[in-house]
N, C-alpha and C positions, 0 to 999 in steps of 0.2 A: 523138341521140344521141341509132337510138333517139333526143339534143338536142335529146334532141335527136335524133329519128331516124325513117326510113321504109324498111322492108325491110332495113334495117340503118340506115337513116336514123334512127337512133337516135334511135337511137337512138331508135320509138315505143316511141305512140300512138300530224269528222268532224263528220260533223255537227260542230258547233263544239266545239273543245277548250276545256276549262275553264281555260285559261291565257291567254296573251296573244293567242290567235287570235280574230279577229272574223269575223262572218258576212258572206257576200257576196251581191250581187245576182245572181240566177240566170236571169231571163227573157231570152231572146234578143230582139234588136231586130227590127223589121220587115225582111223580105227586101230587100236592097239593090237587086237587080234590074239594076243597071247599074254596073259598076266603073269606067267611064270618067271619073266625076267625081273619082276619087281617083288612078287609075292612068292615066298618059299615055305614049304612045310605047312600048308593050310590045314587047320584043325577046327572042328566044331566044338564049341565050349559048352553050349546049352542044348537041350533037346527035350522033346515031349516026355521021354521016359523019366525025367526029373520032376514030372508033375507040372510042367510049364507049357501051356498051350501055345504061347509065343513069347519071345523075349527079344530085347534089343537095347539100343542106346547104352552101351557099356563103356566103362572107363577104368583105367588101371589105377591101382593104389600107388603111392609114391615110390615104394620099394619094388613094385612090379610083381609082388607075390599074390595079390588078391585082385579081384574084379568086382565092381559094383554095377548093377544093371537093373532095368525094369522088366517085369514079366507079368503075364496074365496067368494066374494059377488055373489048372484044369477045372472046368466047370464054373468058372467065375467070369466076370465081364471087365473088371477094371485092373489096370496095372498096379502092381506093388513093387517095392524095392527090395532087392536081394544082393547078398555078396556070396562069392564062391572063390575057393583057392584057384589061382591061375593054372596049376597043374591038374585040377579036377577035384571033384568032391561033391558033397551035398549042398545045394543052395541054402542060405540062411536068410530068413525074412527079417528085415530091419525096420520096415514101416509098420504102421498100426494094423494093416489088414482091412482098413475102412476107407471108403472114398476112392478117389483116383490119385495116383502118384506119378511123378515124372522127374527127369533131369536130376539125377543123383550124382554127387561128386565128392571125392575124398579131399579133406583138408591136407595141405602139403606136408604137415607133420605126421599124417597117418593116424591121428588119434580121434578125429571126428569126421562126420560126413554131413553134407547138406542135401536136401531133396525138397521138391515141392509136393504138397499134399492138400487134398480137399476134405480130409477126415473130420473137420469141424463144420462142414456144411450142414445146416439145420434140416435141409431137405432129406438127409439120410434117415432121419427119425420121423420126419413129418412130410410125406410126399405131397400133401395138400398145399404146401407153400409154393407160390409161383413167383419166380424172379427171372426177368429177362437175362439171357446169357448170350452175348455175342460170341463170335468165333471165326475160325479160318476154314474155308472150303473152296477149292478151285472148281469152277464150273465143269461138270462132267466127271468129277473125280469121286471115288468112293471114300477117300480119306477126308476126315474132318477133325477139328480140334476146338473144343469149347474153351473160351476164356472165363472159366468158372470164377465168379466174384469171391468165392470162399477159398480159392487156391492161395496158399501162403508158402513161404520158404522156411523150412525147419532145419535146425542143427541137432544132431543126436550123436550119442556114443556109437561105436561100431556094432554093438549088440542091440541097438534100438532104444537103449535107456537114456534118461536125461534129455528128453525131447524138449526143445525150446523153439518157440515161434520167433523168427527174426524180423518179420515184416509187419504183421499186425495192422495192415491198412485195408481200407475198403478197395475192392477190385482185385483183379488177377495179378499175382506176384509169383513168378516162376522162372525157369530157364536160367538158374543161377550157377555160377562157377567161381572158384577162388582164384585170386592172383597167385603167382608162383611163390610169393613170400607168405601167403596165408593171411595177409592183413586186410584185403578187400574182397568183395564179391561183386561181380557184374551180373545183372539180371534184367528181365523184361517185366514191364508192368503197364497196366492201363489205369493207374490210380488218378491220372489227370484227365481221363476220358478218352485217351488215345494210347495205342500201344507204342511205348518208347523204351529206350534203354536207360538204365540207372547204374550207379555204383554206390556201394555203402561199405562201411567198416564191417569186419567179419562178425561183430556182435550185433549188427543191425542198425548202428547209429550212423549219423552224418550221411544221410541219403542225398545223392546229388544226381540230377538228370544229365544225360549225355546227349541224347537226341531230343528234338523238339518238333517233330513233324505231326501232322494231323491226317486222319482218314487213311492210314496205312498201317502195316504191321512190321515194326522193327523188333527183331527177336534173335534168339540163339547166340548171345554174346559170349566171346571168350577173350580174356586178356592175353596179350602177347607175352612171351617168356621174359621180356625186359620190363613188363608192366606198364608200358607207355601207350600201347594201342589196343583197340578192341576190334576184332573181326566179327561181323554179324551178317544177317540177311534181312532184306526188306522188300516189300512189293510196291515200291513207289512209282515205277514206270507203268505197270499194268496190274490191276488188282488181282491179287492171289498168285501172280507170277513173280517169284522171288528172285532177287539178284544179290550178289555178295558185295559187301562194303567193308572198308576199314576206316577207323576214325581214332584220333587221339582221345585219351581218357577224359580230357576236359571238353570234348565235343568239337574241337577244331581239326582242321586238315582232313576233312572227310574225302575219301576217294572211292569211287565205284570200280570194282574189280571185274565184274561180268556185265555184259550188255548184250543180251540176246533174247530170243522168243521162248526160252525154256524156263523151267523151274530149277533154281539153283539154291541150295540150302545146306544146313549142317556143316558150316566151315569149322576147321580145327587147325591150330598152329602146329607146324613141325617144331621140335625143340630148338632148331637153329634160328627161328624167328624170320626166316626168309621165304618159307613156302607154307601153303595150306592145303589140306584135303578138303574137298567139298563133294556133295551129292548133286547130280544133275539129271535132267530128263533129255539130254542131248540125243540119247538113243531111243527115245520114246517114253511115254508115261507108263507103259507096262514094263519098262526095263530100265529103271534108274541105275546109274553106275557111279563109281567113285573116280574123281579126277584129282590130280595134283596140279597146283598152280604156283608159279613164282610171283610173289607179291610185287616185286619191283618191275619185272619185264612182262608179266601176264602170260608167260609161256605156259602151255598146258600139256599134261601127259596123262593119258587114260591109265588108270590103275587096275580096276576090276573088269572082268569080261565073262559074264554068265548070262543066261537067257532070262533070268528073273531078277527081282530087286536086290541091289547091293547099295548100301548107304550108311550114313551115320558113322563114318570112319574116324578113328582117333589113333594117335601114336602113343606108344609107351613113353615113359619119361626120358629114356635114352634114345628114342627114335628108332630103335632096332626092330620093333614089332608094330604091326597095325592090327587093330581090332575093329570089327564092323558088324552090322546087321545084314543078314542075307537070307534069301529064300532058296539057296542052292542045294539045300539038304534033300534027302530022299523023300521026305513028306511035304516039302515045299512050304513049310511054315516058317515064319520069321524067327530066326535064332541067331545067336552070337557066334561069330567065327574069329579066328586069330591066325596070323601068319608072320613069319620073319619078313622084314621089309628092307629092300635094297633101294636107297635113294638114287634116282637117275642123275646122270651127269648134267650139270647146269642148274641144279636146284639146291646146291650146297653153298 
């Protein structure tokens, strides 16, 4: 999205602010060279033979038995939302099949999911309608992500039934994820004219802003395992060059975790609440890789090591597996991969 994102995988990818923001360690660690010390039993979960031209931004169900992800069906242009058994099987479409979709996430009780969709965009049935659409695009990059003003966050049953619009506001509402108790959702929106973070009750009520910045992109929020903090990415230092931040749910105690000339995005908490995964261009914009960071010490450890894109990495609920989007497969399309994960010493 853009979350969070890549080619829609959104969802892609100041200096120190005089307020609660603190400065971050910025030097990358030595090249890992070998990911096998952290990632074991790497397995490709999606592939073009499933009728998916490309797939990514996948998340585990609470029991770890299912996976939800976004994918572009063969012959189509927009991402839709699918689920698939973790052990393999036929993907199941849960979105409407219309418009663009992104940022799907299981409710912690495993009975519902949320995702963002533009299927109510009137331009889908009347292309003559012209509405300005802002978005994210780094100069020189092929990746772009529109902030569709008709993108809203929906909750639905696991089979796609019982679809309910949770946001119903003017502007882009997306990049949503539940708190671990399922009572709140953190999300990104430009409803106030600027891309900021918000939290709301899981039924869409009691919407509260978390960030209050202008002319930048705050997005990809995830609530910490204890529900007290939010990790996110923002391009406040240099337009379209994202950095990683953490902030309390009430908007206080904001801390900048990365401070470099790279694009850093898609942060995700380890279940211990002490470390995060994130995607970065430290190895170049043609070779995004996944890194692990200690939230307290800013220590870094490179996780993935392949010649093409690796990103949008997440942990299983028990922290024993990592799932991510990669182009390491034989056809080099973006697909979902999973591996057993060994947490390095110093990150526990």
